[in-house]
N, C-alpha and C positions, 0 to 999 in steps of 0.2 A: 071125601076129598083127601088126597094124599098130602103128606107134609110138604113134598116138593111143590105141589100146586099152590099151597098156601104161601110158600116163601118166594117163589118166582112170580113176578108181577109184570113181566114185559116179554115181548116176542121179537126175535131177530127177523126183520122183514127182508133185508137185503145186506149182502156183504160184497164189497168190491175190493179186490186185492190190487193195490197199487204196485207193490213189490212183494216178494215172498215174506217180508217181515213188517210190512206196513199195510193196513187195511182200513177201509171205511165201514163201520158197522151202523146200519140204519135200524133203529129200535123203535117199536111201537109200545108205549105204556098201556097197560090194561085200562087204566083210568083215562077217560077222554080228554080231560084237562090236565096238563102238566105245565104250569106257568114257569117261565124263566126269563131272565134278562140276558141279552147278548153279551157273551164273555163269561158267563157263569159255568159251573161244572156240576156234574152229578156223580153218583157212585154206581158202578156196575159190579155184579158179583155172580159167582157160581159156587156150588158146594164142592168141597174137597173130593168127593167121590166121583166127580165128572172126569171123563177121559181127557188126557193131555195129548197134544200134538206129538206124533211119533218122533219128529226131529228135535224135540226139546230135550234139554238135559234130564237125565233120570232123577226122579224125586225119591228121597229116602223115606222109608216107612218109619215114621217117628211116633206112631201110636196115637196121633191126633184123631179126633172124632171125624169120620168121613162125612157126616152131615153138617159139619162146620161150614159156614158161608165165608168164602174168601172175597173181600170187597176192596176195590181200589177206586180213587177218583179219576174221572176223565172229563176233559173240557167238552162242552156241547158245541158242535159246529153248525148246527141248524140255525136258520133265521127264526125269529120268534113267531112268524106267521106260518111256519111249516107244521104239519100234523105229526110227523115222526121226528125223532131225535137222531142226529148223526154224531158219531164219535170217531176220531182218528185214533187208531190203536197200533202201537209198535210192539212187535213180539219180542219178548225177552226170554231167551232159551232157558235160563235158570229161574225165571219168575214163577210165582205160585199161580197167578191168575191168567196171564196172557197165553200160556200154552193151552189152557183150557178154553179160553175165548176163541183162539184160532182153530179149534176143533169143531166149533159150532157151524151149522149150515142154516140157511133160511128156514124159518118155522120153529127153531129151537127156542126154548124158554130160558130166561135169565132174570136175575134180580136187578132192579133199578131203584136207586135211593128214593125215598118218599118226596124229596124236594130238592130243587137246584140250590146251589150255594155259591158264594164268592162275590168279590167286590171289583173284579177287573172288568168294569163296564164303562160305557160312555155317558152314563147318567148325568154326571156333573161337568161334562166337557161341552163348551159352547160350540155350536155348529160352524161358527166362523173362525175357529181355531185350527191352525195347522197341526196335523197329528201324524207322527211317523210310527209305524208299526213294524217291528223287526222280530222275526221268529224263523225257526227252521223245524222241519219234521212235524211232529204232533203239536208243537207249540203254535202252529198256524191256526189251530182249531178255534180259539176264542176270536181271532181276528176275522176269520171267515164268517163266523156268526155275526160279528159286528157289521161287516160289509153287507151281508144278506139282509140284515135288519134295518140298518141305518143309511144305506146308499142313497135312498130317495131324499134324505135331508141335506145332503152335501152337494155343492155344485159338481156336476159330472166331470168337468175338466180338472178337478182337484183329486180325483181318485185315479191312481196309477199303480203300476206294478213294478216290482223289481225282480228280475230273474236272470239266469245265465242262459242266454240264447246261444245255440250253436255249440254248447259244451257237453250236451247230453244230460245235463242236470235239469231238474224240474224246478220251476219257481211258481210263485203265486200268479195265477192266470187271470187277474182282474184287469189286465191291460186293455185300454181303450173302452172301458165301461162308460159309455156315454148315455145310458138309459137310466133314468132315476127310478124305474120300477124294480124293486128288489126281487120280484119273481122272475125277472129276465136275466139275473146273474147266472153264470154257468153252473151246471151241477157240480157237486164236490169233485167227482172224478176228473172233470175237465180242468179243475183248478191245479191239478198236479201235472198236466201235460205241457 
């Protein structure tokens, strides 16, 4: 078994480009069980030797080990009942990791942190409490995970969306979510339309 096979422990199942610089990455861990709480994050990584997106800023050859793993934290956007993990990733032209991530296609292998982390969860929030979630861009990720996981616990008439209709901008698309079945929430891609 190659060193790469030992280091990479997940597969990119699907990638949906929302814009040229924002994408949803659906990742399947090699291990069947990857527990997390809605709102937590994990780490994605690729080796320095992996190709970079052509449009990215050139990277200086600074003599670092090409087998070095570049790792960054990303919020998990999936509901806890989903079998694959979704991440919203914004491409940074001068970044070390995102130009490599944006070069990946379905079937590609990558590193996934061994466990989810973070405390931005609804664990200690009573279900009868009003909760305002405000975010933009990839910051929507934890809230999407929370909606997918916890929507069934809250009265449906209390889940609403805020977005700019008619301006060409995309907003969170949970508007009119009247169904308490979290599996009936729209797919991630629809949340950006």
